[in-house]
Structure formats: structure tokens, C-alpha cells
C-alpha positions as CSV (number, residue, x, y, z in Angstrom):
1,M,-12.6,18.0,-1.3
2,K,-11.6,14.3,-1.5
3,L,-10.2,11.7,0.9
4,I,-7.6,9.4,-0.5
5,L,-6.7,6.2,1.2
6,A,-3.7,4.6,-0.3
7,I,-2.4,1.2,0.9
8,V,1.2,0.6,-0.2
9,Q,4.0,-1.9,0.6
10,D,6.4,-0.8,3.3
11,K,9.2,-1.0,0.8
12,D,7.6,1.9,-1.1
13,S,6.2,3.9,1.8
14,N,9.2,6.1,2.7
15,R,9.9,7.1,-0.9
16,L,6.2,7.9,-1.4
17,A,6.1,10.0,1.8
18,N,9.1,12.0,0.5
19,E,7.3,12.5,-2.8
20,F,4.3,13.8,-1.0
21,I,6.5,16.3,1.0
22,D,8.1,17.5,-2.2
23,A,4.7,18.1,-3.8
24,N,3.3,19.8,-0.7
25,I,0.7,17.1,-0.2
26,R,-0.2,16.5,3.5
27,A,-0.5,12.9,4.3
28,T,-0.8,10.8,7.5
29,K,0.9,7.5,7.4
30,L,-0.3,4.5,9.4
31,S,1.2,1.0,9.7
32,S,-1.0,-1.8,8.5
33,T,-0.7,-5.5,7.8
34,G,-2.6,-7.6,5.3
35,G,-2.8,-9.3,2.0
36,F,-1.8,-12.7,0.9
37,L,1.7,-12.5,2.3
38,K,0.6,-10.9,5.6
39,A,3.4,-8.4,4.9
40,G,3.8,-5.0,6.3
41,N,2.0,-2.2,4.5
42,S,1.5,1.5,5.1
43,T,-1.8,3.3,4.7
44,F,-1.7,6.9,3.7
45,I,-4.7,9.1,4.6
46,I,-4.8,12.3,2.5
47,G,-7.4,15.1,2.5
48,I,-6.9,17.0,-0.8
49,E,-8.7,19.5,-3.0
50,D,-10.5,18.1,-6.0
51,E,-8.2,19.7,-8.5
52,R,-5.1,18.1,-6.9
53,V,-6.4,14.5,-6.8
54,E,-4.9,13.5,-10.1
55,D,-1.5,14.8,-9.1
56,A,-1.6,12.7,-5.9
57,L,-2.7,9.6,-7.9
58,A,0.1,10.1,-10.4
59,L,2.7,10.3,-7.6
60,I,1.3,7.1,-6.1
61,K,1.3,5.3,-9.5
62,E,4.9,6.4,-10.3
63,T,6.3,5.5,-6.9
64,C,4.5,2.2,-6.1
65,Q,5.2,-0.1,-9.0
66,A,4.2,-3.8,-8.8
67,R,7.0,-6.3,-9.0
68,T,7.5,-10.0,-8.7
69,Q,9.2,-11.7,-5.8
70,Y,9.8,-15.3,-4.7
71,V,8.4,-16.5,-1.4
72,T,8.6,-19.9,0.2
73,T,5.4,-21.7,0.9
74,P,4.7,-22.5,4.5
75,V,5.2,-26.1,5.7
76,T,1.9,-27.9,6.1
77,L,1.0,-31.1,7.8
78,D,-1.9,-33.2,6.6
79,I,-4.0,-35.6,8.7
80,S,-1.3,-38.4,8.3
81,L,1.3,-36.0,9.7
82,D,3.2,-36.1,6.4
83,G,4.9,-32.7,5.9
84,Q,5.1,-31.1,2.5
85,I,8.5,-29.6,1.5
86,P,8.3,-25.8,1.1
87,Y,9.2,-24.5,-2.3
88,P,9.6,-21.0,-3.7
89,V,6.6,-19.5,-5.5
90,E,6.7,-16.3,-7.6
91,V,4.1,-13.7,-6.6
92,E,3.4,-10.2,-7.5
93,V,3.9,-7.6,-4.7
94,G,3.9,-3.9,-4.4
95,G,1.8,-1.5,-6.3
96,A,-1.0,0.3,-4.4
97,T,-4.6,0.0,-3.6
98,V,-6.2,3.4,-3.6
99,F,-9.7,4.6,-2.6
100,V,-10.9,8.1,-3.5
101,L,-13.9,9.2,-1.4
102,P,-16.0,12.4,-1.4
103,V,-15.7,14.5,1.8
104,E,-18.8,16.4,3.1
105,G,-16.8,18.5,5.5
106,F,-13.2,19.3,6.4
107,H,-12.2,21.0,9.6
108,Q,-8.7,21.8,10.8
109,Y,-8.4,23.2,14.3
């Protein structure tokens, strides 16, 4: 038995949840925030049998593709109170960060 923790961008989370349902993979979805953009994420917690781990990882990889997006840099003030003009910057967003952990025990009551 393994525990999968998958952190994905909110934009991908509903589609991934539906893929898990179609594949009969039970997952708990938690809202989370983090990363460079402090953007909304979802963290999926999945307890799964060893032989199904690769199937779950394949679904995550197919559903949560990285992409580029333009964001505007925040306005900053330096010590002389001169503001810097914000400008768009291209960054890579999306994808998934996935941890696969061994499970010593699993109980469902």
C-alpha cells in the first residue's frame, strides 16, 4: 500500500478529480496555497494498492500539464520611494508535484 500526495494547480483539479472517479481511485481533495505565485492549488491524498500506483501517476501526468502564463510583477518601492513600473513576466505554471510514500498500516472504519 502507498500514499500519494499530489499538489496540482486549481485549474486542473476538477478534471483530475473526475479522472480519479472514472478510474475508481478514491482521493481526498484539500485546498492549498503556495508556490511562487501564491496561487490556489489542490492537494490530493490517495491511499492506493502498490499495483495501481503507476495508473494513478499516469492519470496525474496526463491531466496536469505544465504551461506558460504571463503574470504582472508586483509594484515595489525602494528606500527613495521610487516605484518600479510593473511589467508582465512569462512563468511556467501547472504540472504536479507528487510524493509517493510507503504505508505501514491502512484502516477503514
